[in-house]
N, C-alpha and C positions, 0 to 999 in steps of 0.2 A: 872530780871522786864525791859521789852525794855522801848527803848525811847522812849518821847511821839512824837507824828506827827508832824514834823516841818509843815510851813505851805505852799503850794505851790500853783501853778496855777491851773485847770483844765486841760489844758493842757498835764501839766509836770505831774501829776497822771493820767490821762488816758495813756501816755506814759511807767509807769511804770507797768503799770495795765494789759497792753499788754505784757510787756517783760513780768510781772510775770505767763502770760496766755502763752505767749510761750517756756518760759523753764518746766512748766508741761507740754503742750501740745509734746516736746522733751522725755519728764524726762521718759511718758506714752509709747509716740509710740517706744520706746525706754525699755518698761516692765523690766521700773531700777522702785522698791522700796523707798520710799521717805528717809526713813534710812539711805537703801544703796547709795541714790545723797547726803545727807547729811553729812554723815561720809567722800566719799571721795571729798566734798567740804570743810572739813574744819573745820563744822559749826552747831548745834541743829537743833534735827531734827523739833522745833519750828521757828530755823529765815529760816530756808527750806517753808515752813507753810507761813510764813510771806513775804518773798519775791515772793511767788505761786500768794499769795493776793496782790501784789503789793504794800507796805507798804513802804512808804516814809524815814519811823524810821530806816529803816534796811541802813547801809555802803552801797557804792555802789561798795565795796569790796567785799562785800558776794555774793551781783549780780552778780558780773566777776565771782566767784570762782564755783558760783553754773553752771551759763553757760560756763563755759569754763570745768567741768568736764560731762556735757554732749555733746564736742566737738563743740557748738553756736558759730559763727563766723558772730555779724553784721554788717562789714563791716567797720570798725568807726579808727579800728585801723589798719596800714597793718601789714601784716603775718608777723612772723620774722623771719623765717624760719618752713622747714617740715621737719616732719619724721615719718617715718613707725607709727611710735608707737604714739596712739590715747591721749600721752601724755605730755605735752611740760614741760622742763624742772623746774621741784621743785611742777608741779600739779600733782596728782591720779587720775586714771583716772576708770572712776564708773568701769568697766570692765578691769579685764587684766588679756590677752587672751593668755594662754601660750605658745604660737608658737611665741610670739613675746621678752619672753623672757627664755630661755634655762635652763640656771643653775634652777631656780624654775621649768620649767617642769618636772627635774631630782628630781628636790625633793620632787615634788608632783605627782609620779608615783604611790601610794598610793588613788586618786581621779580617780573613773574610769568614762570612758564616760562624762566628761565636757573640755571643752575648754577655759572656762572661771573663773574665779574666782572675788570674791567682792573683795575690798581692807583689811579688817577685816583676810580675807578668808586668802591671798596671807603673807599678816603679821606674822600670825600664822602660817603659813606653814615653810616661813623663821627661826622664829624663836625658833622653837620645831628643826628643819634641819640641823643647820648654822654648827655644826661642822662637818657633810658631806659635805657642801660648801666650791666649789672648787674657793675659793676668788680673788683667781689670775686670774680668765680665769671668769670673770665678764665683761662682755660688759659694754663700759659710762652709756648709757640710763637706763640696767639692776638696773643697781649700784648706777643711780640717781632714780629710782622706789622704789628701798631701803631705801636708806636718805628719800626718800618723805613718806613714808611709817612710817619707826618711828617718823619724827617730826610730819605727821597730825594724825597720829593717837597714840600720846602717845607711841607706844611700844618699847624700847628699846632692841635689840637686843648684847645678851654678844657675844663680838665679840673675846676675852679672850680666846673662848675653844679651 
């Protein structure tokens, strides 16, 4: 059951509504369905729905996770470093581009005509094919992706195979 909405000022309510609308507009512009974004941000589909409505009872962390999964930067906090990938350390991108993750690309040979995967698809490919992966060839950002997928999607990869 969601928390009760706290009493907030009209200005704060308008700001949350605008933030929710901006998150929804970015999701739509990127052609990402709500379920995929919710998975990438580590939340339920219902929480994302409440964020997009601008509900005050949703934690600020959830708002930031949704915005971060979409690559939104509101200019409030200085960027702590950029990478070629759209994922920050510990974050799961909404779409995982195979060109940025060489070991995943090798494992996903059977996926024809696809340049990007959902987080769930990527985790499934890693999980099914882990025994074929050259673990020592994982670049640091790809290892971070694997760790984030396991943590965020509660998917354990059997590393002992």
